[in-house]
C-alpha positions as CSV (number, residue, x, y, z in Angstrom):
1,M,0.0,0.0,0.0
2,P,1.1,3.6,-0.5
3,D,2.9,5.1,2.4
4,A,0.9,7.5,4.6
5,K,4.3,8.9,5.8
6,L,4.3,10.9,2.6
7,L,1.5,13.0,4.0
8,E,2.4,16.3,5.8
9,A,0.2,18.8,7.6
10,F,0.1,22.4,8.8
11,P,-1.9,24.1,11.5
12,S,-5.4,25.2,10.8
13,P,-5.4,28.9,10.1
14,S,-8.7,29.6,11.9
15,D,-11.0,29.0,14.8
16,T,-14.0,29.8,12.7
17,P,-15.5,26.8,10.9
18,F,-14.7,26.3,7.3
19,V,-14.6,23.5,4.7
20,I,-11.7,22.6,2.4
21,E,-12.1,20.7,-0.8
22,H,-9.2,19.3,-2.9
23,I,-9.8,17.7,-6.3
24,A,-7.2,15.5,-7.9
25,E,-8.3,15.1,-11.5
26,E,-5.6,12.7,-12.7
27,F,-5.7,9.8,-10.2
28,T,-4.4,6.5,-11.5
29,S,-4.1,3.0,-10.0
30,V,-4.1,-0.5,-11.4
31,C,-6.9,-3.0,-11.6
32,P,-5.8,-6.1,-9.6
33,K,-7.8,-8.4,-11.8
34,T,-6.7,-7.3,-15.2
35,G,-3.5,-5.3,-14.6
36,H,-5.0,-2.4,-16.7
37,P,-4.8,1.2,-15.4
38,D,-7.8,2.7,-13.7
39,F,-8.4,6.4,-14.0
40,G,-10.4,8.6,-11.7
41,V,-11.0,11.8,-9.9
42,V,-10.4,12.0,-6.1
43,T,-12.2,14.6,-4.1
44,V,-11.1,15.2,-0.5
45,R,-13.6,17.3,1.5
46,F,-13.2,18.1,5.2
47,Q,-13.7,20.5,8.0
48,P,-10.6,20.9,10.1
49,R,-10.8,21.2,13.8
50,P,-10.4,24.8,15.1
51,A,-6.9,26.1,15.4
52,K,-7.2,26.4,19.2
53,A,-8.1,22.7,19.3
54,G,-5.0,21.8,17.4
55,G,-6.6,21.5,14.0
56,I,-4.5,20.7,11.1
57,C,-4.8,20.6,7.3
58,V,-3.1,18.3,4.7
59,E,-0.3,20.0,2.7
60,L,-1.0,19.9,-1.0
61,K,2.3,18.8,-2.4
62,S,2.4,15.9,0.1
63,L,-1.2,15.0,-0.9
64,K,-0.2,14.9,-4.5
65,L,2.8,12.7,-3.9
66,Y,0.7,10.4,-1.7
67,L,-2.0,10.1,-4.4
68,H,0.7,9.5,-7.1
69,S,2.0,6.6,-5.0
70,F,-1.1,4.6,-5.9
71,R,-0.1,4.6,-9.7
72,S,1.4,1.2,-9.8
73,E,-0.7,-0.3,-6.9
74,G,-3.0,-3.2,-7.8
75,I,-6.1,-2.2,-5.8
76,F,-9.8,-2.1,-6.1
77,Y,-11.8,1.2,-6.2
78,E,-13.3,0.6,-2.8
79,A,-10.0,-0.1,-1.2
80,V,-8.4,3.0,-2.7
81,T,-11.2,5.2,-1.4
82,N,-11.1,3.7,2.1
83,A,-7.3,3.8,2.3
84,I,-7.3,7.5,1.5
85,R,-10.0,8.1,4.0
86,D,-8.2,6.2,6.8
87,D,-4.8,7.8,6.2
88,L,-6.2,11.4,6.0
89,A,-8.5,10.9,9.0
90,K,-5.5,9.6,11.0
91,L,-3.3,12.5,10.0
92,M,-5.8,15.3,10.5
93,Q,-8.5,14.1,12.9
94,P,-10.9,16.5,11.2
95,M,-14.4,17.3,12.4
96,W,-15.6,15.3,9.4
97,L,-14.1,14.0,6.2
98,V,-15.5,12.7,2.9
99,I,-13.4,11.0,0.2
100,K,-15.2,10.6,-3.1
101,T,-13.7,8.8,-6.0
102,D,-15.2,9.0,-9.5
103,W,-13.9,6.3,-11.9
104,K,-13.8,6.5,-15.7
105,G,-16.1,4.1,-17.4
106,R,-15.1,0.6,-18.4
107,G,-17.4,-1.8,-20.2
108,G,-20.2,0.8,-20.0
109,I,-20.1,1.0,-16.2
110,R,-18.8,4.0,-14.2
111,S,-18.4,3.9,-10.5
112,T,-18.5,6.5,-7.7
113,I,-17.3,5.5,-4.2
114,R,-17.7,7.6,-1.0
115,A,-16.0,6.9,2.3
116,T,-16.6,9.1,5.4
117,S,-15.3,9.9,8.8
118,G,-17.1,11.8,11.5
119,D,-20.6,13.3,11.3
120,V,-20.8,14.7,7.8
121,P,-23.5,17.3,7.1
122,A,-25.8,16.0,4.3
123,I,-25.1,19.1,2.2
124,W,-21.4,17.9,1.8
125,M,-22.2,14.4,0.7
126,A,-22.8,15.3,-2.9
């Protein structure tokens, strides 16, 4: 599995609630059944804890390197989504977190997978 040690963080800049959304449009992994590449879009959406509570945010370059580390990994869509959720939740311990992966179609079927952590407001589940 990709190494979560690639992920870095910085202190939350605010005590006022806010939501961060990062979208990685060129995600690639490998189908463990066929060995063919899988292409998708990864959306990371979260509310950091307040600064005074020790809230932190993921640093973008480290997130990019972490996501790129999946490129040669033979892994199913669901496992990708859950691994990203688990690693980011452990790193940041946000108020809530949603990882959404949208996969390019193959054989006429497209897939969207969501994995959550915390009490996600319904408005942010889209």
